C-alpha positions in Angstrom: -0.1 0.4 0.1 1.6 3.7 -1.3 1.7 5.9 2.3 3.1 9.7 2.5 5.7 9.7 4.3 6.0 13.5 5.9 9.3 14.3 8.0 10.6 17.8 8.6 7.5 18.6 11.3 9.0 20.3 15.2 9.4 23.1 18.0 10.6 26.2 16.7 9.6 29.1 18.3 7.5 32.2 16.6 9.7 33.9 13.3 11.6 30.4 12.9 11.8 28.2 10.5 10.2 24.8 8.8 11.1 22.9 6.3 8.6 19.5 6.1 8.7 17.2 3.2 6.4 14.8 1.5 7.2 12.1 -0.6 5.0 8.5 -1.8 6.7 5.2 -0.5 6.0 3.9 -3.8 4.1 5.2 -7.2 1.3 6.6 -7.4 0.1 7.0 -11.6 -1.0 10.5 -12.8 -0.4 12.7 -10.0 -1.5 15.7 -9.7 -1.6 18.2 -7.4 0.7 18.1 -4.5 -0.3 20.2 -1.3 -0.3 20.8 2.7 -3.2 20.9 5.0 -3.4 21.3 8.5 -5.5 20.6 11.4 -5.5 23.0 14.5 -6.6 21.1 17.8 -11.2 22.3 17.9 -10.3 23.1 14.1 -11.5 21.5 11.0 -8.3 20.9 8.4 -7.3 23.7 6.4 -5.6 24.2 2.8 -2.2 25.7 3.9 -0.7 25.5 -0.4 -1.1 23.3 -3.0 0.9 23.2 -6.9 0.2 21.7 -10.1 1.9 19.1 -11.8 3.5 22.3 -13.6 5.0 23.9 -10.4 1.7 26.6 -9.9 1.2 27.5 -6.3 -2.0 28.0 -4.3 -2.0 29.7 -0.5 -4.3 30.1 1.9 -4.3 34.1 2.4 -3.0 33.6 6.6 0.3 31.6 5.3 0.9 34.2 1.8 4.3 35.6 2.0 5.3 33.3 4.2 5.4 29.9 3.1 6.8 28.9 0.1 5.1 25.6 -1.7 7.8 23.5 -4.4 7.8 19.9 -5.4 10.1 18.3 -7.5 8.3 15.8 -10.3 11.9 13.9 -10.8 12.1 12.8 -6.6 8.1 13.3 -6.4 8.6 15.0 -3.1 6.9 18.5 -2.0 8.2 20.5 -0.1 6.6 24.0 1.7 9.0 26.2 3.4 7.1 28.2 6.4 9.1 30.9 7.2 8.3 33.9 9.9 6.2 31.4 11.9 3.2 32.1 14.4 1.6 30.4 17.0 -1.4 30.4 15.1 0.7 28.1 12.4 0.7 25.4 15.5 -1.1 22.3 13.6 -0.8 18.9 12.5 -0.1 18.9 8.9 -1.0 16.8 6.4 0.7 16.2 3.4 -1.3 15.3 0.3 -1.2 14.1 -3.4 -4.0 14.3 -6.2 -4.5 12.0 -8.2 -5.9 10.1 -11.4 -6.5 10.5 -15.1 -10.9 11.4 -15.6 -11.2 10.7 -12.1 -9.4 12.2 -8.3 -8.7 10.7 -6.0 -6.6 11.8 -3.1 -3.9 10.5 -0.9 -3.1 11.6 2.4 -0.1 11.6 4.6 -0.4 10.8 8.8 0.4 14.7 9.5 3.5 15.5 11.3 3.4 18.2 14.2 4.3 21.5 13.4 4.5 23.7 17.4 5.6 27.4 17.4 5.8 28.8 20.7 7.9 30.8 23.0 
């Protein structure tokens, strides 16, 4: 069974930076967009950033100018560079991969914890 393997989470102080990485453990055919979502305690999962197969990014307003999503289609890896982190960014961050031709299927990672605290 193919799984998304995430890494890079941790504890940082406000204003700090982290870089998340995610890649499938195996082959996923017809990969489309890749992205990151997050879920804070007591809240619904929300979109953080996505990036199309051709490299066009999309960001939640709350992270624009601070986060940068990128992908490496050779390594099949998606990254999320997070700068100027705020306590409100604290959440469990989930990797997501959209795949399929005529239909769309989403793969999800198990999540990596990002905590911003002084």
